[in-house]
DOVOSE-816868 format. One record per residue (C-alpha): x, y, z negated; residue number from 1. Coordinates in nm, 3 decimals. Layout:
N
[rec [X, Y, Z], NUM]
...
//
This chain:
139
[rec [3.577, -14.642, -6.021], 1]
[rec [3.806, -14.428, -5.933], 2]
[rec [4.143, -14.516, -5.924], 3]
[rec [4.366, -14.304, -6.104], 4]
[rec [4.125, -14.408, -6.473], 5]
[rec [4.240, -14.768, -6.349], 6]
[rec [4.615, -14.583, -6.285], 7]
[rec [4.659, -14.455, -6.627], 8]
[rec [4.541, -14.739, -6.811], 9]
[rec [4.797, -14.927, -6.636], 10]
[rec [5.014, -14.705, -6.711], 11]
[rec [4.977, -14.652, -7.088], 12]
[rec [4.925, -15.053, -7.088], 13]
[rec [5.311, -15.115, -6.993], 14]
[rec [5.461, -14.863, -7.131], 15]
[rec [5.731, -14.971, -7.426], 16]
[rec [5.690, -14.654, -7.685], 17]
[rec [5.526, -14.395, -7.685], 18]
[rec [5.609, -14.171, -7.904], 19]
[rec [5.353, -13.951, -7.906], 20]
[rec [5.105, -14.196, -8.097], 21]
[rec [5.392, -14.283, -8.340], 22]
[rec [5.122, -14.211, -8.612], 23]
[rec [4.909, -14.362, -8.452], 24]
[rec [4.720, -14.653, -8.601], 25]
[rec [4.368, -14.801, -8.504], 26]
[rec [4.111, -14.902, -8.208], 27]
[rec [3.944, -14.673, -7.933], 28]
[rec [3.684, -14.870, -7.720], 29]
[rec [3.630, -14.656, -7.397], 30]
[rec [3.346, -14.638, -7.181], 31]
[rec [3.353, -14.482, -6.863], 32]
[rec [3.062, -14.460, -6.631], 33]
[rec [3.006, -14.443, -6.267], 34]
[rec [2.767, -14.533, -6.034], 35]
[rec [2.847, -14.902, -6.083], 36]
[rec [2.769, -14.969, -6.414], 37]
[rec [3.019, -14.886, -6.731], 38]
[rec [3.355, -14.954, -6.777], 39]
[rec [3.528, -15.033, -7.034], 40]
[rec [3.847, -15.010, -7.201], 41]
[rec [3.996, -15.080, -7.581], 42]
[rec [4.323, -14.976, -7.590], 43]
[rec [4.449, -15.050, -7.964], 44]
[rec [4.737, -14.825, -8.121], 45]
[rec [5.025, -14.976, -8.349], 46]
[rec [5.229, -14.666, -8.421], 47]
[rec [5.354, -14.601, -8.069], 48]
[rec [5.279, -14.919, -7.914], 49]
[rec [5.035, -14.899, -7.692], 50]
[rec [4.786, -15.234, -7.552], 51]
[rec [4.542, -15.201, -7.326], 52]
[rec [4.223, -15.437, -7.269], 53]
[rec [3.943, -15.482, -7.082], 54]
[rec [3.823, -15.779, -7.354], 55]
[rec [3.596, -15.663, -7.626], 56]
[rec [3.787, -15.586, -7.982], 57]
[rec [3.638, -15.392, -8.309], 58]
[rec [3.765, -15.042, -8.235], 59]
[rec [3.757, -14.777, -8.515], 60]
[rec [3.566, -14.572, -8.264], 61]
[rec [3.409, -14.445, -7.909], 62]
[rec [3.376, -14.207, -7.665], 63]
[rec [3.204, -14.276, -7.405], 64]
[rec [3.205, -13.982, -7.083], 65]
[rec [3.137, -13.989, -6.689], 66]
[rec [3.404, -14.075, -6.440], 67]
[rec [3.509, -13.708, -6.327], 68]
[rec [3.472, -13.618, -6.738], 69]
[rec [3.700, -13.878, -6.790], 70]
[rec [3.937, -13.805, -6.577], 71]
[rec [3.934, -13.436, -6.655], 72]
[rec [4.085, -13.560, -7.014], 73]
[rec [4.304, -13.774, -6.910], 74]
[rec [4.458, -13.518, -6.731], 75]
[rec [4.459, -13.301, -6.936], 76]
[rec [4.198, -13.045, -6.818], 77]
[rec [3.960, -13.095, -7.158], 78]
[rec [3.958, -13.187, -7.487], 79]
[rec [3.797, -13.496, -7.574], 80]
[rec [3.680, -13.329, -7.934], 81]
[rec [3.564, -12.971, -7.746], 82]
[rec [3.415, -13.192, -7.442], 83]
[rec [3.218, -13.425, -7.818], 84]
[rec [3.057, -13.019, -7.903], 85]
[rec [2.931, -12.872, -7.526], 86]
[rec [2.722, -13.300, -7.542], 87]
[rec [2.958, -13.393, -7.191], 88]
[rec [3.108, -13.660, -7.405], 89]
[rec [2.976, -13.880, -7.676], 90]
[rec [3.199, -13.995, -7.913], 91]
[rec [3.165, -14.257, -8.238], 92]
[rec [3.453, -14.121, -8.463], 93]
[rec [3.339, -14.372, -8.761], 94]
[rec [3.607, -14.166, -8.913], 95]
[rec [3.885, -14.181, -8.691], 96]
[rec [3.887, -13.820, -8.588], 97]
[rec [4.355, -13.842, -8.559], 98]
[rec [4.347, -14.100, -8.282], 99]
[rec [4.078, -13.856, -8.079], 100]
[rec [4.358, -13.601, -8.129], 101]
[rec [4.670, -13.835, -8.052], 102]
[rec [4.548, -13.963, -7.781], 103]
[rec [4.400, -13.602, -7.649], 104]
[rec [4.794, -13.497, -7.706], 105]
[rec [4.956, -13.842, -7.529], 106]
[rec [4.755, -13.732, -7.211], 107]
[rec [4.843, -13.349, -7.220], 108]
[rec [5.226, -13.496, -7.253], 109]
[rec [5.190, -13.700, -6.983], 110]
[rec [5.050, -13.489, -6.756], 111]
[rec [5.300, -13.277, -6.862], 112]
[rec [5.573, -13.489, -6.792], 113]
[rec [5.409, -13.590, -6.432], 114]
[rec [5.438, -13.217, -6.291], 115]
[rec [5.745, -13.211, -6.470], 116]
[rec [5.875, -13.496, -6.273], 117]
[rec [5.665, -13.403, -6.000], 118]
[rec [5.814, -13.068, -5.936], 119]
[rec [6.219, -13.152, -6.053], 120]
[rec [6.423, -13.160, -5.753], 121]
[rec [6.633, -13.445, -5.666], 122]
[rec [6.981, -13.379, -5.785], 123]
[rec [7.167, -13.652, -5.561], 124]
[rec [7.020, -13.392, -5.259], 125]
[rec [7.167, -13.087, -5.394], 126]
[rec [7.444, -12.961, -5.124], 127]
[rec [7.807, -12.964, -5.183], 128]
[rec [7.839, -12.557, -5.316], 129]
[rec [7.552, -12.610, -5.616], 130]
[rec [7.751, -12.976, -5.688], 131]
[rec [8.131, -12.803, -5.740], 132]
[rec [7.927, -12.451, -5.961], 133]
[rec [8.075, -12.450, -6.287], 134]
[rec [7.788, -12.506, -6.599], 135]
[rec [7.771, -12.269, -6.819], 136]
[rec [7.710, -11.909, -6.925], 137]
[rec [7.614, -11.659, -6.638], 138]
[rec [7.771, -11.322, -6.637], 139]
//
């Protein structure tokens, strides 16, 4: 299984509160297929509190995808619902499509946050002239 996928679920499980999932209440099972077999993750959401487990639990919907496709979903490159319409991802919605939409928003927001953090210069490394520059309007 991809380290990217494992790290994604570990990060999600250890998050304090996810504002993008503030309206989400329910559980999603993610079945990620690889050459080694199918790995299952159970993500339970309760108004921004998120827990990830490998043990089975009652779910409101299930998502099945191969590892490469799932990486693209968690990287914000693919929409789960659009992928379902193309036949690339199987989703058993069971009336819980909002959970999938909110999860996709979380994935996009997470990746935007990671890209922003990676591209932001460290302020402690700013030179003396930059630190002394006054804040405010430029003329």
